[in-house]
Structures are given as structure tokens and as C-alpha cells.
VMD Tcl script that builds the backbone (N, CA, C; Angstrom):
set m [mol new atoms 426]
animate dup $m
set s [atomselect $m all]
$s set {name element resname resid chain x y z} {
  {N N MET 1 A 0.714 -1.171 -0.033}
  {CA C MET 1 A 0.205 0.259 -0.051}
  {C C MET 1 A 0.663 1.051 0.125}
  {N N ILE 2 A 2.121 1.200 0.746}
  {CA C ILE 2 A 2.258 2.595 1.192}
  {C C ILE 2 A 3.143 2.221 -0.497}
  {N N SER 3 A 3.349 1.934 -1.312}
  {CA C SER 3 A 3.756 1.753 -2.497}
  {C C SER 3 A 2.960 3.051 -3.793}
  {N N LEU 4 A 2.055 1.997 -3.380}
  {CA C LEU 4 A 0.650 2.808 -4.474}
  {C C LEU 4 A 0.967 4.396 -3.463}
  {N N GLY 5 A 0.542 4.819 -3.118}
  {CA C GLY 5 A 0.355 5.912 -2.217}
  {C C GLY 5 A 1.403 6.512 -2.165}
  {N N ARG 6 A 2.628 6.508 -2.865}
  {CA C ARG 6 A 3.875 7.404 -3.561}
  {C C ARG 6 A 3.412 7.861 -4.483}
  {N N HIS 7 A 2.759 6.532 -5.476}
  {CA C HIS 7 A 2.595 6.395 -6.652}
  {C C HIS 7 A 2.208 7.710 -6.708}
  {N N LEU 8 A 0.811 7.623 -6.459}
  {CA C LEU 8 A 0.138 8.535 -6.796}
  {C C LEU 8 A 0.135 9.717 -6.314}
  {N N GLN 9 A 1.202 9.758 -5.406}
  {CA C GLN 9 A 1.563 11.284 -4.649}
  {C C GLN 9 A 2.570 11.979 -5.848}
  {N N ARG 10 A 3.767 10.840 -6.846}
  {CA C ARG 10 A 3.473 11.277 -8.111}
  {C C ARG 10 A 2.632 11.909 -8.878}
  {N N VAL 11 A 1.832 11.264 -8.927}
  {CA C VAL 11 A 1.193 11.546 -10.285}
  {C C VAL 11 A 0.797 12.594 -10.165}
  {N N VAL 12 A 0.078 12.944 -9.265}
  {CA C VAL 12 A -1.055 14.392 -8.578}
  {C C VAL 12 A 0.082 15.308 -8.383}
  {N N ALA 13 A 1.214 15.076 -8.265}
  {CA C ALA 13 A 2.564 16.326 -8.200}
  {C C ALA 13 A 2.735 16.510 -9.668}
  {N N THR 14 A 2.628 15.586 -10.228}
  {CA C THR 14 A 2.925 15.706 -11.604}
  {C C THR 14 A 1.980 16.573 -12.398}
  {N N SER 15 A 0.301 16.089 -11.540}
  {CA C SER 15 A 0.012 16.981 -12.807}
  {C C SER 15 A -0.989 18.362 -11.796}
  {N N ARG 16 A -0.299 18.457 -11.034}
  {CA C ARG 16 A -0.678 20.014 -10.700}
  {C C ARG 16 A 0.693 20.244 -11.483}
  {N N GLY 17 A 1.751 19.375 -12.087}
  {CA C GLY 17 A 2.949 20.929 -12.175}
  {C C GLY 17 A 2.524 21.341 -13.565}
  {N N GLY 18 A 1.884 20.448 -14.253}
  {CA C GLY 18 A 1.358 20.209 -15.696}
  {C C GLY 18 A 0.738 21.554 -15.913}
  {N N ILE 19 A -0.398 21.747 -14.743}
  {CA C ILE 19 A -1.316 22.252 -15.171}
  {C C ILE 19 A -1.294 23.693 -15.529}
  {N N PRO 20 A -0.346 24.162 -14.675}
  {CA C PRO 20 A 0.239 25.539 -14.969}
  {C C PRO 20 A 1.419 25.437 -16.364}
  {N N ALA 21 A 2.182 24.131 -17.272}
  {CA C ALA 21 A 2.415 24.469 -18.242}
  {C C ALA 21 A 1.255 24.086 -19.376}
  {N N ARG 22 A -0.010 23.848 -18.713}
  {CA C ARG 22 A -0.893 23.274 -20.097}
  {C C ARG 22 A -1.671 24.835 -20.286}
  {N N ILE 23 A -1.645 25.901 -19.612}
  {CA C ILE 23 A -1.949 26.799 -19.674}
  {C C ILE 23 A -1.460 28.118 -20.090}
  {N N LEU 24 A -0.115 27.881 -19.557}
  {CA C LEU 24 A 1.153 28.459 -20.373}
  {C C LEU 24 A 0.729 28.130 -21.732}
  {N N MET 25 A 0.576 26.599 -22.532}
  {CA C MET 25 A 0.583 25.989 -23.438}
  {C C MET 25 A -0.615 26.761 -24.527}
  {N N ALA 26 A -2.011 26.752 -24.107}
  {CA C ALA 26 A -3.214 27.146 -24.642}
  {C C ALA 26 A -3.285 28.508 -24.200}
  {N N ALA 27 A -2.370 29.396 -23.731}
  {CA C ALA 27 A -1.998 31.238 -23.671}
  {C C ALA 27 A -1.772 31.171 -25.239}
  {N N ALA 28 A -0.332 30.745 -24.966}
  {CA C ALA 28 A 0.238 31.137 -26.292}
  {C C ALA 28 A -0.365 30.856 -28.080}
  {N N THR 29 A -0.249 29.643 -26.940}
  {CA C THR 29 A -2.021 29.007 -28.678}
  {C C THR 29 A -2.663 30.132 -28.992}
  {N N LEU 30 A -3.247 30.633 -28.270}
  {CA C LEU 30 A -4.106 31.494 -28.271}
  {C C LEU 30 A -3.415 32.718 -28.929}
  {N N VAL 31 A -2.536 33.220 -28.629}
  {CA C VAL 31 A -1.958 34.775 -28.744}
  {C C VAL 31 A -1.119 34.465 -30.617}
  {N N VAL 32 A -0.493 32.346 -30.689}
  {CA C VAL 32 A -0.818 32.376 -31.960}
  {C C VAL 32 A -1.268 33.167 -32.713}
  {N N VAL 33 A -2.630 32.191 -32.600}
  {CA C VAL 33 A -3.622 32.547 -33.551}
  {C C VAL 33 A -4.432 33.751 -33.309}
  {N N GLY 34 A -4.159 34.528 -32.764}
  {CA C GLY 34 A -4.935 35.980 -32.486}
  {C C GLY 34 A -3.887 36.612 -33.264}
  {N N VAL 35 A -2.503 36.676 -33.658}
  {CA C VAL 35 A -1.527 37.112 -34.638}
  {C C VAL 35 A -1.797 36.948 -36.365}
  {N N PHE 36 A -2.020 35.598 -36.293}
  {CA C PHE 36 A -2.504 34.998 -37.582}
  {C C PHE 36 A -3.510 36.027 -38.037}
  {N N ILE 37 A -4.778 35.780 -37.068}
  {CA C ILE 37 A -5.969 36.476 -37.272}
  {C C ILE 37 A -5.756 38.091 -38.031}
  {N N VAL 38 A -5.227 38.230 -37.191}
  {CA C VAL 38 A -4.726 40.247 -37.650}
  {C C VAL 38 A -4.032 40.274 -39.264}
  {N N VAL 39 A -3.083 39.184 -38.892}
  {CA C VAL 39 A -2.158 39.790 -40.192}
  {C C VAL 39 A -3.048 39.480 -41.739}
  {N N LEU 40 A -3.753 38.531 -41.278}
  {CA C LEU 40 A -4.803 37.302 -42.258}
  {C C LEU 40 A -5.672 39.014 -42.614}
  {N N LEU 41 A -5.933 39.523 -41.973}
  {CA C LEU 41 A -7.382 40.840 -41.784}
  {C C LEU 41 A -6.757 41.515 -42.646}
  {N N SER 42 A -5.849 42.017 -42.273}
  {CA C SER 42 A -4.583 43.359 -42.452}
  {C C SER 42 A -4.640 43.494 -43.630}
  {N N ARG 43 A -3.589 41.733 -44.755}
  {CA C ARG 43 A -3.565 41.608 -45.837}
  {C C ARG 43 A -5.043 42.259 -47.054}
  {N N LYS 44 A -6.428 41.177 -46.496}
  {CA C LYS 44 A -7.233 41.274 -46.610}
  {C C LYS 44 A -8.097 42.780 -47.123}
  {N N GLY 45 A -7.672 43.460 -46.275}
  {CA C GLY 45 A -8.323 44.781 -46.060}
  {C C GLY 45 A -6.986 45.543 -46.631}
  {N N GLU 46 A -5.955 45.301 -46.748}
  {CA C GLU 46 A -4.498 45.655 -48.063}
  {C C GLU 46 A -5.231 45.705 -49.610}
  {N N SER 47 A -5.723 44.584 -49.132}
  {CA C SER 47 A -5.976 44.213 -50.931}
  {C C SER 47 A -7.247 44.225 -51.218}
  {N N GLN 48 A -8.355 44.485 -50.518}
  {CA C GLN 48 A -9.090 45.530 -50.729}
  {C C GLN 48 A -9.158 47.001 -51.328}
  {N N LYS 49 A -7.960 47.488 -50.872}
  {CA C LYS 49 A -7.905 48.533 -51.352}
  {C C LYS 49 A -7.407 48.694 -52.227}
  {N N LEU 50 A -6.430 47.740 -52.803}
  {CA C LEU 50 A -5.919 47.816 -54.388}
  {C C LEU 50 A -7.164 47.679 -54.798}
  {N N HIS 51 A -7.646 46.542 -55.106}
  {CA C HIS 51 A -9.056 46.521 -56.175}
  {C C HIS 51 A -10.031 47.556 -56.132}
  {N N TYR 52 A -10.348 48.387 -54.991}
  {CA C TYR 52 A -10.775 49.166 -54.871}
  {C C TYR 52 A -10.875 50.454 -55.909}
  {N N ALA 53 A -9.056 50.980 -55.829}
  {CA C ALA 53 A -8.871 51.812 -56.683}
  {C C ALA 53 A -8.542 50.919 -57.773}
  {N N ASN 54 A -8.404 49.942 -58.295}
  {CA C ASN 54 A -8.477 49.289 -59.523}
  {C C ASN 54 A -9.080 49.580 -60.296}
  {N N ALA 55 A -10.571 48.935 -59.217}
  {CA C ALA 55 A -11.854 48.917 -60.254}
  {C C ALA 55 A -12.313 50.298 -60.981}
  {N N LEU 56 A -11.803 51.518 -59.367}
  {CA C LEU 56 A -11.846 53.204 -60.537}
  {C C LEU 56 A -10.990 52.847 -61.821}
  {N N VAL 57 A -10.210 52.778 -62.326}
  {CA C VAL 57 A -9.481 52.719 -63.269}
  {C C VAL 57 A -9.731 51.886 -64.072}
  {N N VAL 58 A -10.220 50.926 -64.260}
  {CA C VAL 58 A -11.037 50.070 -65.200}
  {C C VAL 58 A -12.093 51.223 -65.758}
  {N N ALA 59 A -13.183 51.422 -64.712}
  {CA C ALA 59 A -13.923 51.932 -64.839}
  {C C ALA 59 A -14.356 53.281 -66.080}
  {N N GLU 60 A -13.194 53.549 -65.371}
  {CA C GLU 60 A -13.069 55.161 -66.261}
  {C C GLU 60 A -12.406 54.706 -67.557}
  {N N TYR 61 A -11.217 54.115 -67.989}
  {CA C TYR 61 A -10.766 53.375 -69.105}
  {C C TYR 61 A -12.493 53.063 -70.315}
  {N N GLY 62 A -12.591 51.997 -69.408}
  {CA C GLY 62 A -14.489 51.654 -70.438}
  {C C GLY 62 A -14.800 52.684 -70.538}
  {N N LEU 63 A -14.880 54.130 -70.068}
  {CA C LEU 63 A -15.542 54.673 -69.913}
  {C C LEU 63 A -15.034 55.594 -71.526}
  {N N GLY 64 A -13.720 56.060 -71.174}
  {CA C GLY 64 A -12.691 56.854 -72.579}
  {C C GLY 64 A -12.986 55.927 -73.938}
  {N N GLU 65 A -12.919 54.343 -73.341}
  {CA C GLU 65 A -13.404 53.967 -74.573}
  {C C GLU 65 A -15.025 53.590 -75.445}
  {N N ALA 66 A -16.151 54.475 -74.483}
  {CA C ALA 66 A -16.483 54.392 -75.121}
  {C C ALA 66 A -17.283 55.946 -75.818}
  {N N LEU 67 A -16.690 56.175 -75.199}
  {CA C LEU 67 A -16.501 57.650 -75.529}
  {C C LEU 67 A -15.563 57.699 -76.603}
  {N N MET 68 A -15.041 57.350 -77.152}
  {CA C MET 68 A -13.861 56.650 -78.370}
  {C C MET 68 A -14.266 56.211 -79.490}
  {N N LYS 69 A -15.285 55.321 -78.862}
  {CA C LYS 69 A -16.364 54.690 -79.915}
  {C C LYS 69 A -17.525 55.775 -80.602}
  {N N LEU 70 A -18.229 55.845 -79.371}
  {CA C LEU 70 A -18.867 57.254 -79.626}
  {C C LEU 70 A -18.459 58.481 -80.758}
  {N N GLY 71 A -17.382 58.847 -80.574}
  {CA C GLY 71 A -16.687 59.949 -81.693}
  {C C GLY 71 A -16.446 59.315 -83.191}
  {N N GLU 72 A -16.948 58.118 -83.110}
  {CA C GLU 72 A -15.983 57.751 -84.428}
  {C C GLU 72 A -17.588 57.140 -85.223}
  {N N ASN 73 A -18.966 56.403 -84.345}
  {CA C ASN 73 A -19.701 56.254 -84.520}
  {C C ASN 73 A -21.150 57.073 -83.131}
  {N N PRO 74 A -21.419 57.797 -84.397}
  {CA C PRO 74 A -22.512 58.964 -82.877}
  {C C PRO 74 A -23.550 58.063 -83.097}
  {N N GLY 75 A -23.765 56.730 -84.262}
  {CA C GLY 75 A -25.087 55.739 -83.860}
  {C C GLY 75 A -25.008 54.771 -82.882}
  {N N TRP 76 A -24.169 54.519 -82.115}
  {CA C TRP 76 A -22.768 53.439 -81.548}
  {C C TRP 76 A -23.757 53.730 -80.219}
  {N N LYS 77 A -24.907 52.017 -79.642}
  {CA C LYS 77 A -25.460 52.475 -78.735}
  {C C LYS 77 A -25.400 50.599 -77.811}
  {N N GLU 78 A -24.210 50.088 -78.772}
  {CA C GLU 78 A -24.157 48.412 -78.058}
  {C C GLU 78 A -23.814 48.242 -76.381}
  {N N GLY 79 A -22.862 49.780 -76.495}
  {CA C GLY 79 A -21.798 49.017 -75.640}
  {C C GLY 79 A -21.154 47.635 -75.854}
  {N N PHE 80 A -20.420 47.956 -74.235}
  {CA C PHE 80 A -18.961 46.794 -73.965}
  {C C PHE 80 A -19.889 45.132 -73.137}
  {N N ALA 81 A -18.958 44.738 -73.236}
  {CA C ALA 81 A -19.677 43.208 -71.633}
  {C C ALA 81 A -18.476 42.779 -71.385}
  {N N ASN 82 A -18.113 43.070 -69.675}
  {CA C ASN 82 A -16.693 42.429 -69.648}
  {C C ASN 82 A -15.687 42.052 -70.089}
  {N N VAL 83 A -15.335 43.311 -71.064}
  {CA C VAL 83 A -13.803 43.542 -71.411}
  {C C VAL 83 A -13.196 44.006 -70.130}
  {N N PRO 84 A -11.476 43.006 -71.253}
  {CA C PRO 84 A -10.579 42.420 -69.637}
  {C C PRO 84 A -10.038 43.578 -69.993}
  {N N TYR 85 A -9.265 43.960 -68.567}
  {CA C TYR 85 A -8.275 45.313 -68.748}
  {C C TYR 85 A -7.809 46.074 -67.006}
  {N N LYS 86 A -6.555 45.196 -66.779}
  {CA C LYS 86 A -5.618 45.827 -65.794}
  {C C LYS 86 A -6.148 44.698 -64.685}
  {N N ASP 87 A -6.008 43.788 -64.963}
  {CA C ASP 87 A -6.994 42.469 -63.605}
  {C C ASP 87 A -8.176 43.387 -63.512}
  {N N GLY 88 A -9.184 43.252 -64.220}
  {CA C GLY 88 A -10.530 43.055 -64.263}
  {C C GLY 88 A -10.567 43.044 -65.768}
  {N N SER 89 A -12.490 44.126 -65.384}
  {CA C SER 89 A -12.748 44.117 -66.286}
  {C C SER 89 A -13.658 45.426 -66.522}
  {N N TYR 90 A -14.174 45.806 -66.974}
  {CA C TYR 90 A -15.338 46.765 -67.611}
  {C C TYR 90 A -16.380 46.660 -68.073}
  {N N THR 91 A -17.637 46.918 -67.881}
  {CA C THR 91 A -19.174 46.052 -69.276}
  {C C THR 91 A -19.160 48.252 -69.156}
  {N N VAL 92 A -19.495 48.979 -70.196}
  {CA C VAL 92 A -20.347 50.003 -70.689}
  {C C VAL 92 A -21.599 49.667 -71.267}
  {N N SER 93 A -23.075 50.497 -70.789}
  {CA C SER 93 A -24.073 50.433 -71.203}
  {C C SER 93 A -24.375 51.599 -71.591}
  {N N LEU 94 A -25.451 52.583 -72.169}
  {CA C LEU 94 A -25.646 53.617 -72.563}
  {C C LEU 94 A -27.096 53.361 -72.704}
  {N N THR 95 A -27.887 54.743 -72.574}
  {CA C THR 95 A -29.091 54.701 -72.616}
  {C C THR 95 A -29.376 55.590 -72.639}
  {N N THR 96 A -30.996 55.887 -73.399}
  {CA C THR 96 A -31.586 57.213 -74.076}
  {C C THR 96 A -33.069 57.390 -73.130}
  {N N LYS 97 A -33.005 58.818 -72.948}
  {CA C LYS 97 A -34.669 59.197 -72.506}
  {C C LYS 97 A -35.145 60.366 -72.765}
  {N N GLU 98 A -35.756 60.571 -72.711}
  {CA C GLU 98 A -36.865 61.988 -73.132}
  {C C GLU 98 A -37.239 62.477 -72.276}
  {N N ARG 99 A -37.213 63.625 -72.105}
  {CA C ARG 99 A -38.154 64.459 -71.181}
  {C C ARG 99 A -37.664 65.593 -71.105}
  {N N ASN 100 A -39.434 66.225 -71.874}
  {CA C ASN 100 A -39.244 68.168 -71.802}
  {C C ASN 100 A -38.672 68.889 -73.088}
  {N N ASP 101 A -38.754 67.121 -74.170}
  {CA C ASP 101 A -38.555 67.678 -75.286}
  {C C ASP 101 A -37.273 67.671 -75.426}
  {N N SER 102 A -36.457 67.207 -74.396}
  {CA C SER 102 A -34.886 67.104 -74.799}
  {C C SER 102 A -34.365 65.437 -74.961}
  {N N LEU 103 A -33.283 65.506 -74.811}
  {CA C LEU 103 A -33.069 63.714 -75.632}
  {C C LEU 103 A -31.824 63.980 -74.624}
  {N N PHE 104 A -31.289 62.622 -73.583}
  {CA C PHE 104 A -30.196 62.549 -72.874}
  {C C PHE 104 A -29.520 61.481 -73.325}
  {N N LEU 105 A -28.940 61.247 -72.822}
  {CA C LEU 105 A -27.904 59.941 -72.862}
  {C C LEU 105 A -26.852 59.881 -72.357}
  {N N THR 106 A -27.702 58.682 -71.363}
  {CA C THR 106 A -25.961 58.077 -69.954}
  {C C THR 106 A -25.280 57.071 -71.056}
  {N N VAL 107 A -23.904 57.565 -70.557}
  {CA C VAL 107 A -23.225 56.465 -70.552}
  {C C VAL 107 A -22.200 56.419 -69.553}
  {N N LYS 108 A -22.888 54.995 -68.960}
  {CA C LYS 108 A -22.591 54.337 -68.237}
  {C C LYS 108 A -21.562 52.991 -67.698}
  {N N SER 109 A -19.945 53.155 -66.933}
  {CA C SER 109 A -19.050 52.041 -67.120}
  {C C SER 109 A -18.633 51.676 -65.749}
  {N N THR 110 A -19.235 50.433 -65.395}
  {CA C THR 110 A -18.580 49.378 -64.122}
  {C C THR 110 A -17.799 48.674 -64.230}
  {N N GLY 111 A -16.601 49.109 -63.935}
  {CA C GLY 111 A -15.420 48.526 -63.618}
  {C C GLY 111 A -15.463 47.619 -62.444}
  {N N ARG 112 A -14.876 46.522 -62.508}
  {CA C ARG 112 A -14.406 44.969 -61.623}
  {C C ARG 112 A -12.561 44.607 -61.305}
  {N N SER 113 A -12.449 44.677 -59.536}
  {CA C SER 113 A -11.837 44.372 -59.628}
  {C C SER 113 A -11.862 43.837 -59.054}
  {N N GLY 114 A -11.103 42.310 -58.915}
  {CA C GLY 114 A -11.662 41.231 -57.509}
  {C C GLY 114 A -13.141 41.371 -57.006}
  {N N SER 115 A -13.779 41.363 -55.981}
  {CA C SER 115 A -14.965 41.500 -55.948}
  {C C SER 115 A -15.700 42.966 -55.440}
  {N N VAL 116 A -14.263 43.858 -56.031}
  {CA C VAL 116 A -15.365 45.166 -55.499}
  {C C VAL 116 A -15.524 46.335 -57.027}
  {N N ARG 117 A -16.845 46.649 -57.589}
  {CA C ARG 117 A -17.316 47.453 -58.712}
  {C C ARG 117 A -17.374 49.068 -57.893}
  {N N ARG 118 A -17.100 49.650 -59.775}
  {CA C ARG 118 A -17.372 51.417 -59.154}
  {C C ARG 118 A -17.720 51.469 -60.094}
  {N N SER 119 A -18.093 52.666 -60.737}
  {CA C SER 119 A -19.000 53.387 -61.897}
  {C C SER 119 A -19.257 54.253 -62.168}
  {N N LYS 120 A -18.695 54.867 -62.834}
  {CA C LYS 120 A -18.537 56.238 -64.051}
  {C C LYS 120 A -19.701 56.066 -64.767}
  {N N SER 121 A -20.066 57.698 -65.152}
  {CA C SER 121 A -20.616 57.891 -66.111}
  {C C SER 121 A -21.063 59.294 -66.127}
  {N N ILE 122 A -21.296 59.957 -67.882}
  {CA C ILE 122 A -21.899 60.723 -68.219}
  {C C ILE 122 A -22.998 60.976 -68.991}
  {N N VAL 123 A -23.598 62.589 -68.717}
  {CA C VAL 123 A -25.312 62.278 -69.355}
  {C C VAL 123 A -24.516 63.598 -70.121}
  {N N PHE 124 A -25.545 63.003 -71.532}
  {CA C PHE 124 A -24.771 64.346 -72.845}
  {C C PHE 124 A -26.481 63.873 -72.700}
  {N N ARG 125 A -27.150 65.712 -72.908}
  {CA C ARG 125 A -28.282 65.885 -73.204}
  {C C ARG 125 A -27.979 66.594 -75.164}
  {N N GLY 126 A -28.971 65.836 -75.849}
  {CA C GLY 126 A -28.957 66.141 -76.983}
  {C C GLY 126 A -28.874 67.117 -77.624}
  {N N GLU 127 A -28.755 67.982 -78.557}
  {CA C GLU 127 A -29.494 69.076 -78.908}
  {C C GLU 127 A -29.326 69.391 -80.549}
  {N N ILE 128 A -30.693 68.960 -81.638}
  {CA C ILE 128 A -30.932 69.334 -82.469}
  {C C ILE 128 A -30.591 70.732 -83.868}
  {N N SER 129 A -29.549 70.364 -84.093}
  {CA C SER 129 A -28.700 71.687 -84.889}
  {C C SER 129 A -29.751 71.881 -85.749}
  {N N ALA 130 A -29.223 73.271 -86.474}
  {CA C ALA 130 A -30.410 73.793 -87.669}
  {C C ALA 130 A -30.115 72.430 -89.071}
  {N N GLN 131 A -29.628 71.961 -89.537}
  {CA C GLN 131 A -29.225 70.929 -90.223}
  {C C GLN 131 A -29.574 69.568 -90.029}
  {N N GLY 132 A -30.193 69.430 -88.810}
  {CA C GLY 132 A -31.747 68.338 -87.891}
  {C C GLY 132 A -30.401 67.607 -87.861}
  {N N ASP 133 A -29.179 67.662 -87.077}
  {CA C ASP 133 A -28.112 66.373 -87.005}
  {C C ASP 133 A -28.392 66.656 -85.227}
  {N N THR 134 A -28.201 65.599 -84.126}
  {CA C THR 134 A -28.191 65.980 -83.092}
  {C C THR 134 A -26.657 66.122 -82.563}
  {N N LEU 135 A -25.930 66.833 -81.575}
  {CA C LEU 135 A -25.284 67.289 -81.182}
  {C C LEU 135 A -25.847 67.083 -79.799}
  {N N TRP 136 A -23.978 66.429 -79.255}
  {CA C TRP 136 A -24.424 65.586 -78.259}
  {C C TRP 136 A -23.315 66.650 -77.030}
  {N N ARG 137 A -24.044 67.500 -76.336}
  {CA C ARG 137 A -23.304 68.401 -74.998}
  {C C ARG 137 A -23.505 67.852 -73.588}
  {N N GLN 138 A -22.103 67.992 -72.710}
  {CA C GLN 138 A -22.209 67.168 -71.562}
  {C C GLN 138 A -22.953 67.326 -70.984}
  {N N HIS 139 A -24.101 67.063 -70.038}
  {CA C HIS 139 A -25.119 67.806 -69.100}
  {C C HIS 139 A -24.568 67.164 -67.757}
  {N N ALA 140 A -24.119 66.067 -67.384}
  {CA C ALA 140 A -23.613 65.934 -66.005}
  {C C ALA 140 A -22.452 64.372 -65.857}
  {N N ALA 141 A -21.730 64.495 -65.024}
  {CA C ALA 141 A -20.896 63.607 -64.761}
  {C C ALA 141 A -20.845 62.917 -63.472}
  {N N HIS 142 A -20.467 61.122 -63.285}
  {CA C HIS 142 A -20.742 61.055 -61.881}
  {C C HIS 142 A -19.855 60.072 -61.581}
}
mol reanalyze $m
mol bondsrecalc $m
mol representation Tube
mol addrep $m
């Protein structure tokens, strides 16, 4: 019996000494996991900032391409769909509305980069010339 009692005393003593070590290991693990999460989230934030800026650049480029196409062919109304540019893509739509004897043309370009979408648009007001042609003048930009 005496030997069993001593064995139990050693197990209890080892267990007591092991509890602080286990708590320390658990705390260290939580710290490492916490640091990993912080680093991961900061990288995700930086990536989103880059996509946000790139989506605007892509949208502006798409708008410029649409305006060049309109300059070459004023009757062009098809737009562009998912055209790749600078690690993203753009889509351009053209819509016309008539309001109070005025004709308005909206050219909207949406740039995409990663999961981010940004849009730029220009609204033109159509005026009929003496020759009967429609002249487009910039009305607003967004």
C-alpha cells in the first residue's frame, strides 16, 4: 500500500506541475492564432484597397473607350460587356431618355476588380442642329 500511495503522490504532483504548463501552452496558442488572424485581416484590407482603386481605373478606362467609340460612330448604342483590362474588366451601357423635348444619353461604365465594382457615368444632352443632326453636349458626370 505504501508504494501505491507514493505513486499517487507522484502522479498528483506531476499533474499539478502540468496544469500551469498546459495553461501556458493554451495561452501561447491563442496568442499565435490571434496574431495570425490580425495579419490575415490586414492583408485582406490591403487587397481590398487595391481592388477598390483598380476598379475605378478600369471603369474610367471603359468610359474613355466608349466615348472614343461614340466619336467614331455617333449612332453606336451597343456598349461593351466584360472587357478585360488591368486585372479586372469593364462593362459599358448606353441608355437614352426623352424628357421635356430634350434627349439625354447616359454612358455608364462599371469596372470590376476582385469582388469590388465601381461605376462612372456621363450624361449628355442632345440638341438638334439647324441641319437636323443631333449634337451631344455634356450635361453631368458622376
